[in-house]
N, C-alpha and C positions, 0 to 999 in steps of 0.2 A: 545653828544649824550644823550638823555633822556631815563631814565629807565622806564619802564611800570610796575605798581604794580597790582597785582590782588587783588581785594577787596572780602571780605567775609562778609556775614551778619551773625553777632554773635547771635542776638536774632531772632530765626527762630520761631514764634508762633505756626506754623503749624507743627513743628517737634514733634515727640513722645517724645523727652526728655525735651522739653521746659516746665518749671514751672514758672508760673507767681506768685511770693511770695506775691504780693499785694491781688490776689485773695484769697490766703491761709488765710491772715490776716483779710480779711472781716468778720465782725460778732464776733470778739473776744473782750473780755473784756480787759481793760488796764492792769489788772494783768496777763491775759494770753499772751498779747503782751510781757510784760516784761519777762515772762518766755521763750518765743520764742526766744526773743533776747538773753538771757543768755545762751540758749542751743546753739544758732548760734555762740555765742563767746567761746564756748568750755566747758561750765559746763555740766557735765554728771549725777551727782547724785542730789537727792532732797535737800541735805544738801548744796551743791556748789551753786545750783540755789537759795536757800533761802538767802545764804549769799550775792550773787550778786545782788539780787533784793530787799533785805531789807524787804521781805515778811515774815510773820511767816510761819513756816514749815507746819502747818495744812492747811494754804491757799495755799501753793505750792503744797502739796499732792493732795488736792481737784482739783485744777486746773489742774495738771498733768493728773489726771484720766480723766477729761473732755476732755482735749486736745487729749488723746488717743482715746477716744470714738469718737471725731469729725474726728480723722485720721490725726491730724496736727502733733503729735509727735508719736514716737514708742519707746519701751524700749527693749534692748537686753542685753547680758551679759556685754557690755561695758557701759551700762547706757542708758540715754535718748539721742535721736537724733531726728532731723527734719525728718519727713516722706516725701520722695520726690515723692510720687505717687500721 
């Protein structure tokens, strides 16, 4: 007897919760992409991000500000995170 499996579409682009990360990364500089990757990997503070990316802290701070203005990252009490809106 053969089992029937229900299939589900995981990436529903029309879903309210679907986020196309490639769309969010378009137009970012190489340094900004490094920072976003570091945040995605779990870095939360500017110091952790600077250590993970080998970028100077001044460059990290400036780029974090720009990423916040663009809406790519947000900062809360826990530190920086990817803005999923």
